[in-house]
C-alpha positions as CSV (number, residue, x, y, z in Angstrom):
1,X,-59.3,16.9,-26.8
2,X,-61.1,14.0,-28.4
3,X,-63.1,13.1,-25.3
4,X,-66.4,14.9,-25.2
5,X,-67.2,13.9,-21.6
6,X,-63.9,15.1,-20.2
7,X,-63.2,18.4,-18.6
8,X,-60.1,20.5,-18.9
9,X,-58.8,21.6,-15.6
10,X,-55.9,23.9,-14.7
11,X,-53.6,22.2,-12.2
12,X,-51.4,24.6,-10.2
13,X,-48.9,22.0,-8.9
14,X,-48.5,18.8,-11.0
15,X,-45.7,17.5,-8.7
16,X,-45.9,18.1,-5.0
17,X,-43.2,20.3,-3.5
18,X,-40.0,18.5,-2.5
19,X,-37.9,19.7,0.4
20,X,-34.7,21.3,-0.8
21,X,-32.8,20.4,2.4
22,X,-32.0,16.7,2.2
23,X,-31.5,14.4,5.2
24,X,-28.0,14.7,6.6
25,X,-27.7,18.2,5.3
26,X,-26.0,17.2,2.0
27,X,-24.6,20.0,-0.1
28,X,-26.6,20.2,-3.4
29,X,-24.0,22.5,-4.9
30,X,-26.7,24.7,-6.4
31,X,-28.7,21.9,-8.0
32,X,-32.3,22.2,-7.2
33,X,-31.9,24.9,-4.6
34,X,-32.7,28.5,-4.7
35,X,-30.0,30.9,-5.8
36,X,-30.5,33.2,-2.9
37,X,-31.1,30.6,-0.3
38,X,-28.9,30.9,2.8
39,X,-26.4,28.1,3.4
40,X,-27.2,25.8,6.3
41,X,-25.1,25.8,9.4
42,X,-21.8,24.0,9.2
43,X,-21.5,24.6,5.4
44,X,-24.1,22.0,4.6
45,X,-21.4,19.3,4.0
46,X,-21.5,15.8,5.4
47,X,-18.1,14.7,6.8
48,X,-17.6,11.0,6.0
49,X,-15.2,9.1,8.1
50,X,-13.2,6.4,6.3
51,X,-12.9,3.4,8.6
52,X,-9.6,2.4,6.8
53,X,-7.9,5.6,7.8
54,X,-7.3,4.6,11.4
55,X,-5.9,1.2,10.2
56,X,-3.5,2.2,7.4
57,X,-2.8,5.8,8.6
58,X,-2.3,5.7,12.3
59,X,-1.6,8.9,14.2
60,X,2.0,10.3,14.2
61,X,4.3,8.9,16.9
62,X,6.3,11.4,18.9
63,X,10.0,10.9,18.9
64,X,13.4,12.0,17.6
65,X,14.7,11.7,14.1
66,X,18.4,11.7,13.4
67,X,20.2,11.9,10.1
68,X,23.6,10.3,9.6
69,X,26.1,10.6,6.8
70,X,28.3,7.6,7.5
71,X,27.5,3.9,8.2
72,X,29.9,3.6,11.1
73,X,28.2,6.4,13.0
74,X,24.8,4.8,12.4
75,X,26.1,1.5,13.8
76,X,27.6,3.3,16.8
77,X,24.3,5.1,17.5
78,X,22.4,1.8,17.3
79,X,24.7,0.2,19.8
80,X,24.4,3.2,22.2
81,X,20.6,3.1,21.9
82,X,20.4,-0.6,22.7
83,X,22.7,-0.1,25.7
84,X,20.5,2.7,26.8
85,X,17.4,0.5,26.9
86,X,15.9,1.6,23.5
87,X,14.8,-1.4,21.5
88,X,11.8,-0.2,19.5
89,X,13.3,2.2,17.0
90,X,13.4,2.4,13.2
91,X,16.5,2.5,11.1
92,X,16.6,3.8,7.5
93,X,19.3,3.0,5.0
94,X,19.6,3.8,1.3
95,X,21.0,0.4,0.5
96,X,20.9,-3.0,2.4
97,X,23.9,-3.3,4.7
98,X,24.7,-6.4,6.8
99,X,26.4,-4.1,9.4
100,X,23.0,-2.6,10.3
101,X,21.4,-6.1,10.5
102,X,24.2,-7.3,12.8
103,X,23.9,-4.2,15.0
104,X,20.1,-4.5,15.3
105,X,20.2,-8.3,16.0
106,X,16.6,-8.6,15.2
107,X,14.7,-11.9,15.8
108,X,13.8,-14.2,12.9
109,X,10.7,-13.0,11.0
110,X,7.4,-14.7,12.2
111,X,6.3,-14.8,8.6
112,X,8.0,-18.2,8.2
113,X,5.4,-19.8,10.5
114,X,2.6,-18.6,8.2
115,X,4.5,-20.2,5.3
116,X,4.9,-23.5,7.2
117,X,1.3,-23.7,8.3
118,X,0.1,-22.8,4.9
119,X,2.3,-25.4,3.2
120,X,1.2,-28.2,5.6
121,X,-2.5,-27.2,5.2
122,X,-2.1,-27.2,1.4
123,X,-0.5,-30.7,1.4
124,X,-3.2,-32.1,3.6
125,X,-6.0,-30.5,1.5
126,X,-4.4,-31.9,-1.7
127,X,-4.2,-35.4,-0.3
128,X,-7.8,-35.2,1.0
129,X,-9.1,-33.8,-2.2
130,X,-7.6,-36.4,-4.5
131,X,-8.5,-39.4,-2.2
132,X,-12.0,-38.1,-1.7
133,X,-12.7,-37.7,-5.4
134,X,-11.2,-41.2,-6.1
135,X,-13.4,-43.0,-3.6
136,X,-16.5,-40.8,-4.4
137,X,-16.3,-41.9,-8.1
138,X,-14.3,-45.1,-8.0
139,X,-12.8,-46.4,-11.3
140,X,-11.4,-49.9,-10.9
141,X,-8.9,-50.7,-13.7
142,X,-6.9,-53.9,-13.8
143,X,-7.3,-54.5,-10.0
144,X,-5.2,-51.4,-9.2
145,X,-6.0,-49.7,-5.9
146,X,-8.5,-46.9,-6.0
147,X,-6.6,-44.6,-3.7
148,X,-3.0,-44.5,-4.8
149,X,-0.6,-42.0,-3.2
150,X,2.2,-41.8,-5.8
151,X,0.0,-40.3,-8.6
152,X,-1.3,-37.8,-6.2
153,X,2.0,-36.5,-5.1
154,X,2.0,-33.9,-7.9
155,X,-1.4,-32.5,-6.7
156,X,-0.2,-32.4,-3.1
157,X,3.0,-30.6,-4.1
158,X,1.2,-28.0,-6.1
159,X,-1.3,-27.4,-3.3
160,X,1.6,-27.1,-0.9
161,X,3.2,-24.3,-3.0
162,X,-0.1,-22.5,-3.6
163,X,-1.2,-22.4,0.1
164,X,2.3,-21.7,1.3
165,X,2.6,-18.7,-1.1
166,X,-0.9,-17.4,-0.1
167,X,-0.1,-17.8,3.6
168,X,3.2,-15.9,3.1
169,X,1.4,-13.0,1.6
170,X,-1.2,-12.9,4.4
171,X,1.6,-13.2,7.0
172,X,3.5,-10.2,5.5
173,X,0.3,-8.1,5.3
174,X,-0.7,-9.1,8.9
175,X,2.7,-8.4,10.4
176,X,3.1,-5.1,8.5
177,X,-0.4,-4.0,9.6
178,X,0.4,-5.0,13.2
179,X,3.7,-3.1,13.2
180,X,2.0,0.0,11.7
181,X,-0.6,-0.1,14.5
182,X,2.0,-0.6,17.2
183,X,4.5,2.0,16.0
184,X,2.1,4.5,14.4
185,X,3.3,6.9,11.7
186,X,7.0,7.4,12.2
187,X,9.0,10.3,10.9
188,X,10.8,10.0,7.6
189,X,13.2,12.0,5.5
190,X,13.5,11.7,1.7
191,X,17.3,11.8,1.9
192,X,17.2,8.3,3.3
193,X,16.6,7.0,-0.2
194,X,19.6,8.9,-1.6
195,X,22.8,8.9,0.5
196,X,21.9,9.3,4.2
197,X,21.2,6.9,7.0
198,X,18.5,7.6,9.6
199,X,17.2,6.5,13.0
200,X,13.8,7.3,14.4
201,X,13.5,6.8,18.2
202,X,10.0,6.9,19.7
203,X,10.2,9.0,22.8
204,X,8.0,11.0,25.1
205,X,8.8,14.8,25.2
206,X,10.2,14.3,28.7
207,X,12.9,12.0,27.5
208,X,13.4,13.5,24.0
209,X,16.3,15.7,25.2
210,X,18.3,12.7,26.5
211,X,17.8,10.9,23.2
212,X,18.9,13.9,21.2
213,X,22.1,14.2,23.2
214,X,22.8,10.5,22.7
215,X,22.3,10.7,18.9
216,X,24.4,13.8,18.6
217,X,27.2,12.2,20.6
218,X,27.1,9.2,18.2
219,X,27.8,11.5,15.2
220,X,24.4,12.5,13.9
221,X,24.6,15.3,11.3
222,X,21.0,16.5,12.1
223,X,18.7,15.8,15.0
224,X,15.1,17.0,15.2
225,X,12.0,16.2,17.1
226,X,9.0,14.7,15.2
């Protein structure tokens, strides 16, 4: 082979053997494994748990779902539920109706506090940023003050809008996530986006019969447990 002092040797295994069964019993899908090799116990698959599933897809909430064909019957059912002590229920409507909002009498959304705090923080940061940069690199022109508020009002205004908008988005996401965790996955019907109204009342199986009777008496066209 061009080297007179060398010797030619036959090597049986150039690469040492590699275990076909990987850690965690990962399924190789036939790649690198013997054709007739028996499958490991449990199918050889690793079941990965998505940590976001428990956050964005909470378990189903037991309760009663009612379908209404008329607005007045839905409003009547809401009133009877509130008089019966039920306050934590979900109402579906194909279109926004002020009658439902008046019947629910919900408190003002807490998202406005996020907007207020974000706007105040943005205004303060805008004022601090402009004044800090002015005094950090002072430019004295014609005896004018280094830190002058009127020219910085534009920056303060823009920072107020920016931080207020970002805080509003965070507030909506936080409250929606909190509501999803509190209510769980509630029942739904595709007809609620067409021409039907709906009410879902979280209820334990022991009280589900009472809720069903109340909804039927209010004029529900269909009542079922979820």
